[in-house]
C-alpha positions as CSV (number, residue, x, y, z in Angstrom):
1,M,-0.2,-2.1,8.8
2,R,-1.8,-2.7,5.7
3,A,-3.6,-0.2,3.3
4,I,-5.6,-0.6,0.1
5,V,-4.4,1.3,-2.8
6,N,-6.8,2.0,-5.8
7,I,-5.6,3.6,-8.8
8,T,-8.0,5.8,-10.7
9,S,-5.5,7.6,-12.8
10,T,-4.5,5.8,-16.2
11,R,-0.7,7.0,-15.6
12,A,-0.5,5.5,-12.4
13,G,-2.3,2.4,-13.6
14,E,0.0,1.9,-16.5
15,A,3.0,2.2,-14.2
16,A,1.8,0.0,-11.7
17,G,0.3,-2.7,-13.9
18,W,-2.5,-3.3,-11.5
19,R,-5.8,-1.2,-10.3
20,A,-6.3,-2.0,-6.7
21,R,-3.8,-3.9,-4.4
22,Q,-3.4,-4.5,-0.7
23,V,0.0,-3.0,0.8
24,K,1.7,-4.5,3.7
25,V,3.7,-1.8,5.4
26,N,4.8,-2.7,8.8
27,D,3.7,-4.7,11.9
28,K,2.2,-1.6,13.6
29,N,-1.5,-0.4,13.5
30,E,-0.5,2.8,11.6
31,A,2.0,4.3,9.1
32,T,2.7,7.5,7.4
33,L,1.1,8.1,4.0
34,A,4.9,8.3,2.9
35,E,5.6,5.0,4.1
36,V,2.5,3.5,2.5
37,L,3.5,4.9,-1.0
38,K,7.2,3.7,-0.7
39,A,5.9,0.2,0.2
40,T,3.7,0.4,-2.9
41,T,5.6,-1.2,-5.7
42,L,5.2,-0.3,-9.6
43,K,5.9,-3.0,-12.4
44,D,9.5,-1.4,-12.8
45,G,10.4,-2.0,-9.1
46,S,10.1,1.6,-8.2
47,S,7.5,2.7,-5.8
48,M,4.3,5.0,-6.0
49,F,6.3,7.3,-3.8
50,D,8.8,7.7,-6.7
51,L,6.0,8.4,-9.2
52,I,3.8,10.8,-7.4
53,A,5.7,12.4,-4.5
54,D,8.6,14.7,-3.8
55,K,10.1,14.6,-0.4
56,D,7.2,15.3,2.0
57,N,4.6,16.3,-0.6
58,L,2.6,15.1,-3.4
59,K,3.7,16.4,-6.7
60,S,1.4,19.2,-8.2
61,D,-0.2,16.7,-10.8
62,W,-1.4,14.1,-8.3
63,A,-4.0,13.8,-5.7
64,L,-5.0,11.3,-3.0
65,Y,-8.1,10.5,-1.7
66,V,-7.7,9.1,1.9
67,D,-10.3,8.0,4.5
68,G,-12.9,10.6,3.3
69,F,-10.4,13.5,2.6
70,L,-8.9,14.8,-0.6
71,L,-5.2,15.7,-0.7
72,P,-4.8,17.6,-3.7
73,G,-1.4,18.3,-5.6
74,S,1.3,19.5,-3.3
75,S,-0.3,18.4,-0.2
76,S,2.0,16.8,2.8
77,I,2.0,13.3,2.9
78,K,3.5,13.2,6.4
79,S,0.2,12.5,7.9
80,T,-0.7,8.9,9.9
81,I,-3.2,6.7,8.8
82,K,-4.5,3.6,10.5
83,D,-4.6,-0.1,9.6
84,S,-6.9,-1.0,6.6
85,V,-7.6,2.6,5.2
86,Q,-8.0,2.9,1.5
87,I,-6.0,5.2,-0.6
88,H,-7.2,6.5,-3.9
89,V,-4.6,7.7,-6.6
90,W,-5.9,10.5,-8.9
91,D,-4.4,12.8,-11.6
92,Y,-4.7,16.5,-10.5
93,P,-6.2,18.8,-11.3
94,F,-9.3,16.9,-12.0
95,T,-10.9,17.1,-15.6
96,T,-14.2,16.9,-16.9
97,V,-13.5,13.7,-18.4
98,R,-12.4,10.8,-16.2
99,D,-9.7,8.4,-17.2
100,A,-10.9,5.1,-18.7
């Protein structure tokens, strides 16, 4: 399973060192959001999960846009997604000025 991770947040972009990447998770057709975030590496060797999640939930200052649905801060990341889904990483709450 693979997902496409797109970073809109300046904070996450600086931590990752990239803005969009294909992430290979497993050899199945689906994975949980948590599994995808754990497989998404940042430039210091940690994962996107380490940066934006705590246990089974997003941290309150992050949001994900996944397959047409917004998961605001503190949402569960236990849901299962299908192969080739795009995930967008955002700061939360949204501000009137978007990150550059």
